[in-house]
VOGU-3710 file (C-alpha; in Angstrom, 3 decimals, decimal comma):
1> xxxxxxxxxx> 64,735/71,213/85,548  67,740/69,357/86,928  70,230/68,287/84,243  71,268/64,636/84,009  74,821/63,875/85,095  75,926/63,022/81,552  73,558/65,225/79,541  74,697/66,267/76,029  74,742/69,941/77,050  77,011/69,278/80,014
11> xxxxxxxxxx> 79,346/67,187/77,872  79,568/69,963/75,269  80,324/72,562/77,931  83,023/70,350/79,416  84,574/69,784/76,015  84,613/73,488/75,237  86,241/74,253/78,595  88,900/71,631/77,963  89,641/73,074/74,524  89,779/76,612/75,913
21> xxxxxxxxxx> 92,191/75,644/78,670  94,320/73,637/76,286  94,709/76,704/74,116  96,064/78,787/76,968  99,712/77,867/77,376  100,743/78,058/80,963  97,160/78,247/82,283  97,020/76,419/85,656  94,793/73,319/85,398  95,443/71,696/88,779
31> xxxxxxxxxx> 95,287/72,783/92,421  99,063/72,524/92,679  99,626/74,665/89,583  97,189/77,279/90,891  99,010/77,462/94,225  102,342/77,929/92,454  101,122/80,421/89,850  102,375/84,005/90,026  100,774/87,101/88,505  102,385/88,013/85,210
41> xxxxxxxxxx> 104,306/91,264/85,040  102,760/93,892/82,781  104,552/93,612/79,443  104,467/96,532/77,025  106,251/96,447/73,679  107,314/100,079/73,976  108,918/101,665/70,921  110,779/104,942/71,357  112,387/107,617/69,188  112,977/111,368/69,071
51> xxxxxxxxxx> 111,462/113,900/66,688  113,511/116,413/64,728  112,503/119,114/67,208  113,692/117,075/70,197  110,456/115,618/71,567  110,735/112,152/73,089  108,178/109,684/71,680  106,928/106,448/73,271  104,566/104,240/71,279  102,678/101,033/72,020
61> xxxxxxxxxx> 100,652/99,559/69,140  97,358/98,021/70,245  94,672/96,566/68,002  92,327/95,721/70,864  90,125/98,756/70,118  89,771/100,959/67,020  91,057/103,892/69,086  94,139/106,065/69,429  95,216/107,717/72,680  97,680/110,592/72,515
71> xxxxxxxxxx> 99,246/112,257/75,544  101,744/115,112/75,619  103,594/115,554/78,908  105,695/118,663/79,530  107,939/119,816/82,367  105,369/122,561/82,828  103,798/121,966/86,243  103,355/124,250/89,228  107,004/123,840/90,214  107,785/126,125/87,225
81> xxxxxxxxxx> 105,555/128,958/88,490  108,465/131,011/89,800  107,157/134,015/91,724  103,686/133,723/90,144  101,847/130,840/91,882  99,063/129,550/89,675  100,729/130,475/86,365  101,163/126,877/85,194  97,632/125,966/86,228  96,076/128,895/84,362
91> xxxxxxxxxx> 98,192/128,261/81,260  97,067/124,642/81,144  93,411/125,532/81,722  93,415/128,090/78,877  94,845/125,742/76,238  91,708/124,759/74,365  89,927/128,040/75,113  91,041/129,525/71,816  93,623/129,075/69,045  94,663/131,026/65,972
101> xxxxxxxxxx> 91,502/131,298/63,862  89,493/129,137/66,275  87,140/130,068/69,103  86,542/127,888/72,134  83,268/126,750/70,509  85,076/125,861/67,287  87,533/123,735/69,233  84,882/121,979/71,296  82,695/121,228/68,259  85,708/120,192/66,223
111> xxxxxxxxxx> 86,619/117,407/68,646  83,032/116,391/69,383  82,048/116,171/65,700  84,912/113,728/65,172  84,026/111,589/68,170  87,209/112,701/69,954  87,808/113,870/73,528  90,371/116,513/74,527  91,581/117,533/77,963  94,411/119,290/79,777
121> xxxxxxxxxx> 95,810/119,056/83,295  98,465/120,640/85,487  100,308/119,051/88,411  103,368/119,887/90,484  105,850/118,400/87,991  103,988/118,311/84,701  101,505/119,802/82,321  99,451/117,219/80,407  97,436/117,381/77,175  95,349/114,345/76,160
131> xxxxxxxxxx> 93,423/113,284/73,072  91,368/110,142/72,488  90,113/109,586/68,977  88,881/106,841/66,677  91,753/105,308/64,726  89,928/105,337/61,390  91,814/107,893/59,242  88,669/109,846/58,324  88,203/110,753/61,994  91,728/110,426/63,390
141> xxxxxxxxxx> 93,588/112,689/60,968  91,247/115,661/61,424  91,353/115,256/65,216  95,166/115,205/65,225  95,272/118,242/62,911  92,991/120,130/65,283  95,089/119,079/68,270  98,215/120,436/66,556  96,563/123,836/66,056  95,282/123,967/69,634
151> xxxxxxxxxx> 98,600/123,116/71,312  100,788/125,152/68,975  98,795/128,359/68,536  96,815/129,090/71,711  95,519/132,670/71,876  94,723/132,831/75,625  91,624/135,036/75,125  91,213/137,758/77,741  87,575/136,890/78,435  88,532/133,259/79,078
161> xxxxxxxxxx> 91,399/134,319/81,335  89,073/136,563/83,332  86,471/133,826/83,634  88,868/131,082/84,727  90,733/133,411/87,088  87,450/134,416/88,750  86,537/130,755/89,128  89,939/129,996/90,649  89,669/132,915/93,101  86,200/131,792/94,148
171> xxxxxxxxxx> 87,552/128,298/94,702  90,344/129,629/96,925  87,828/131,594/99,010  85,628/128,529/99,378  88,636/126,513/100,568  88,816/128,737/103,629  85,452/127,311/104,716  86,692/123,698/104,928  89,695/122,269/106,792  91,119/119,787/104,259
181> xxxxxxxxxx> 92,609/122,145/101,639  93,999/124,450/104,322  95,963/121,760/106,129  97,158/120,315/102,793  98,650/123,648/101,731  100,183/124,244/105,144  101,816/120,790/105,038  103,240/121,481/101,571  104,685/124,801/102,728  106,141/123,390/105,945
191> xxxxxxxxxx> 107,727/120,366/104,248  109,204/122,132/101,201  109,664/125,731/102,350  111,302/127,816/99,598  111,705/124,864/97,228  109,581/125,085/94,028  107,311/122,402/95,520  106,610/124,591/98,530  103,799/126,718/97,132  100,232/125,858/96,154
201> xxxxxxxxxx> 100,154/125,259/92,408  96,530/126,429/92,316  97,751/129,953/93,068  96,873/132,422/95,808  94,431/135,281/96,257  97,397/137,618/95,877  99,125/136,018/92,868  96,254/135,201/90,499  95,040/138,786/89,835  98,482/139,793/88,541
211> xxxxxxxxxx> 98,821/137,063/85,884  98,432/138,451/82,351  97,974/137,020/78,859  101,597/137,883/78,148  102,677/135,810/81,171  100,712/132,872/79,775  102,272/133,275/76,323  105,788/133,356/77,763  105,125/130,294/79,915  103,722/128,387/76,933
221> xxxxxxxxxx> 106,606/129,416/74,701  109,188/128,217/77,232  107,680/125,152/78,873  105,422/123,773/76,137  108,387/123,635/73,754  108,965/120,490/71,694  112,309/119,765/73,358  110,564/119,842/76,749  107,839/117,374/75,732  107,148/113,649/75,824
231> xxxxxxxxxx> 104,631/112,386/73,245  102,972/109,089/74,207  100,884/107,154/71,687  98,835/103,994/72,290  96,410/102,451/69,855  95,425/100,957/66,551  97,967/102,640/64,239  101,122/101,510/62,505  104,630/102,596/63,453  104,766/104,658/60,264
241> xxxxxxxxxx> 101,548/106,487/61,114  102,661/106,969/64,742  105,857/108,616/63,515  103,859/110,944/61,260  101,502/111,935/64,085  104,369/112,592/66,505  106,197/114,619/63,878  103,123/116,776/63,208  102,524/117,484/66,879  106,181/118,142/67,603
251> xxxxxxxxxx> 106,482/120,583/64,683  103,395/122,458/65,906  104,897/123,188/69,340  107,197/126,137/70,063  110,884/125,527/69,439  113,016/125,050/72,524  114,883/122,605/74,710  114,308/120,946/78,067  113,545/122,902/81,215  116,311/123,227/83,827
261> xxxxxxxxxx> 116,678/120,231/86,109  114,584/120,522/89,255  116,755/121,048/92,372  116,592/118,302/94,998  114,495/119,170/98,048  116,215/118,884/101,426  115,116/116,821/104,396  113,986/118,705/107,519  116,670/119,331/110,123  114,289/118,976/113,068
271> xxxxxxxxxx> 110,672/118,250/113,900  108,319/121,073/112,938  104,789/121,386/114,275  102,139/123,769/113,009  98,462/124,038/113,945  95,665/125,914/112,224  92,749/126,793/114,497  89,423/125,882/112,899  85,953/125,320/114,463  85,420/121,725/113,302
281> xxxxxxxxxx> 84,214/118,509/114,917  87,241/116,641/113,629  90,964/117,243/113,791  92,914/116,627/110,578  96,566/115,655/111,075  99,314/115,308/108,452  102,683/113,794/109,398  105,668/113,580/107,070  108,537/115,218/105,307  110,789/115,158/102,262
291> xxxxxxxxxx> 111,763/111,510/101,897  112,314/110,291/98,327  112,552/111,191/94,634  111,994/109,626/91,209  114,903/107,297/90,579  115,499/106,480/94,249  117,030/102,971/94,344  114,970/102,329/97,496  111,681/102,950/95,666  110,465/99,344/95,579
301> xxxxxxxxxx> 111,324/98,731/99,235  109,595/101,966/100,287  106,547/101,144/98,150  106,134/97,654/99,573  106,888/98,783/103,119  104,356/101,588/102,921  101,736/99,195/101,565  102,133/97,290/104,816  102,287/100,401/107,010  99,468/102,550/105,656
311> xxxxxxxxxx> 98,924/102,062/101,923  97,106/98,738/101,917  93,667/99,928/102,982  92,039/97,855/105,706  94,978/95,426/105,636  97,483/98,099/106,698  98,981/98,320/110,176  97,746/101,841/110,770  94,145/101,007/109,901  94,180/97,808/111,930
321> xxxxxxxxxx> 95,636/99,455/115,034  94,440/103,057/115,034  90,991/102,537/113,530  89,909/98,931/114,012  91,501/98,114/117,366  91,314/101,485/119,142  88,599/103,285/117,192  90,449/106,599/117,300  90,077/107,630/113,657  87,651/107,680/110,762
331> xxxxxxxxxx> 90,452/107,113/108,295  94,241/106,812/108,292  96,667/106,169/105,436  100,189/106,908/104,223  102,151/107,056/100,983  105,384/108,188/99,340  105,039/110,582/96,391  108,270/110,522/94,338  108,717/113,482/91,968  111,516/114,920/89,855
341> xxxxxxxxxx> 113,055/117,045/92,601  111,998/115,130/95,676  108,887/113,659/97,188  107,158/113,666/100,539  106,157/110,882/102,844  102,606/111,700/103,943  100,705/110,070/106,770  97,197/111,488/107,187  94,404/110,878/109,652  91,111/112,394/110,752
351> xxxxxxxxxx> 89,806/111,959/114,270  87,212/113,303/116,689  88,679/116,227/118,606  88,517/114,322/121,917  90,683/111,534/120,451  93,292/113,722/118,746  96,019/113,330/121,396  95,626/109,567/121,652  95,400/109,089/117,888  98,544/111,129/117,256
361> xxxxxxxxxx> 100,501/109,376/119,988  99,544/105,881/118,848  100,198/106,698/115,185  103,647/108,109/115,916  104,455/105,065/118,017  103,504/102,665/115,208  105,508/104,699/112,708  108,548/104,812/114,984  108,402/101,053/115,548  108,058/100,357/111,821
371> xxxxxxxxxx> 111,076/102,520/111,011  113,104/100,710/113,655  112,021/97,124/112,954  110,234/96,903/109,596  107,472/94,360/108,909  107,212/90,692/109,741  107,890/88,100/107,053  104,201/87,163/106,993  103,211/90,786/106,442  105,744/91,070/103,630
381> xxxxxxxxxx> 104,565/87,875/101,906  100,932/89,005/101,991  101,820/92,467/100,692  103,823/91,070/97,762  100,948/88,818/96,711  98,471/91,706/96,813  100,735/94,169/95,010  101,749/91,787/92,231  98,178/90,643/91,696  96,992/94,219/91,363
391> xxxxxxxxxx> 99,861/95,282/89,099  98,595/93,042/86,319  95,531/95,303/86,054  97,534/98,527/85,682  97,900/98,027/81,920  94,462/96,545/81,371  93,356/99,093/78,786  94,747/101,864/76,615  93,863/104,529/79,164  96,041/102,796/81,761
401> xxxxxxxxxx> 98,873/102,258/79,288  99,009/105,886/78,142  99,412/107,013/81,748  102,278/104,586/82,281  103,972/105,684/79,061  103,720/109,349/79,975  105,355/108,758/83,358  108,091/106,511/81,945  109,009/109,105/79,340  108,691/112,130/81,601
411> xxxxxxxxxx> 110,859/110,726/84,404  113,304/109,115/81,962  112,665/105,631/83,323  113,874/102,512/81,446  111,437/101,187/78,842  111,132/97,904/80,775  110,410/99,782/84,014  107,169/97,905/84,760  108,851/94,507/84,474  111,846/95,703/86,487
421> xxxxxxxxxx> 109,610/97,000/89,242  107,798/93,672/89,498  111,129/91,876/89,830  112,231/94,350/92,485  109,009/93,836/94,449  109,503/90,064/94,385  113,082/90,450/95,634  112,372/92,866/98,515  113,220/91,529/101,981  112,310/92,584/105,496
431> xxxxxxxxxx> 115,841/93,936/105,916  115,543/95,928/102,677  112,383/97,629/103,944  113,787/98,376/107,371  116,986/99,887/105,988  115,130/101,861/103,290  112,744/103,389/105,854  115,647/104,297/108,102  117,369/106,077/105,216  114,176/107,898/104,227
441> xxxxxxxxxx> 112,594/108,792/107,557  113,532/109,969/111,043  110,510/110,135/113,352  112,123/112,974/115,302  112,514/115,128/112,162  109,062/114,841/110,620  106,592/117,688/110,321  103,270/117,450/112,170  100,647/119,787/110,715  97,076/119,860/112,018
451> xxxxxxxxxx> 93,809/121,773/111,841  90,988/121,808/114,363  89,873/123,615/117,542  93,076/122,761/119,451  96,506/121,426/118,562  96,889/117,712/119,310  99,573/116,947/121,867  102,006/114,070/121,918  101,940/112,185/125,249  104,629/112,767/127,831
461> xxxxxxxxxx> 107,350/110,176/128,087  110,044/111,104/125,589  110,374/108,983/122,496  107,999/106,263/123,723  105,011/107,900/122,086  102,755/104,917/122,655  103,157/105,209/126,419  99,796/105,225/128,153  97,791/104,748/124,979  96,120/101,519/126,131
471> x> 95,161/102,842/129,553
//
């Protein structure tokens, strides 16, 4: 039934809406205010201190949910493998498989019975241990106590090592049947060479069989030390309780200080091309090289510029030109990956074998032009609006916040990093992007790594790599 124009229900709804809007200071209530509104920068009231054992603690109280998230982040990633690729990955995977006086089943039931979840992870820079638990003391305290035993007294059982090693070896053999992992590892090796980032952190068929329980113990003792750890806490607990939890976890870890600083990776001296022959219907191509690092003052300009170039999905230049306009590729994207000791620029595309030459030539031409000229002002304005609007969602829940805290602590970023980054994004200019890309990238010194039946060829015509592409 159609409601009368001035029905009581409609009047009540209107009144409630008015009251709701009136209670929201700064909420736009006119078309003009909406057009002038800007997304708010994520604001986290981060508290920080150091434990007696040297662990760095970052804490954000949040009463939104009766939960507590805990994350320990160590300088214990694959870059610390040394001459044993896969050591960090296996160490991380075996934490939780057994602890002093506890079997893997005891650990799993212990967390599950308390409504808690536990996980570990290993990446190039870091090892990560995570716990999510209810904040009610009856559940929280037992879960934290169990976490302390698991991280401080892992036993690395031989049967678990054998099982996980066999699984890892099977995974490596399966990777040889598909092109993606092969070209990824080749790109990593070509870009970083002998640098600690240059090997596959998942290990190799040759390295994994030689890793022993004693190797795992030594790695844990050195790199899971309290002085090498960031403890991030987000949730419904007081500062006093957060300090007690951090102190308990820190005291449970091995004693020791920070890992040695990661050496800075070097940029390539010349263009390197490598092709892996593989009987596939598509050719995978990776283009890039060492280009940045955590703490690079050009980070915001590179981030915004790459959003325009290849990081903005269907709005990006590469997708619009190489996929939508010419139809050469199934997918194309790019990004910078800043890490402690460096970070690659990666541009990746997949294309039918018959289009590989044209796709590579057009892509290199777009990249070369972007390095030389940067974006247009319109492209920059649109990118800023999209980035800033999306940034407000990056601290939408505790799971998002704990990830941000871990990164801020691990990379020693300022506590107001998220607000600073938003301000930097707003201030970026076309000139900033152009100059930042020219400092980071040289199209003639980037690696081109591919996999498929035949190596893709750049068109003839010197540096004008787009020559002939529209014919």
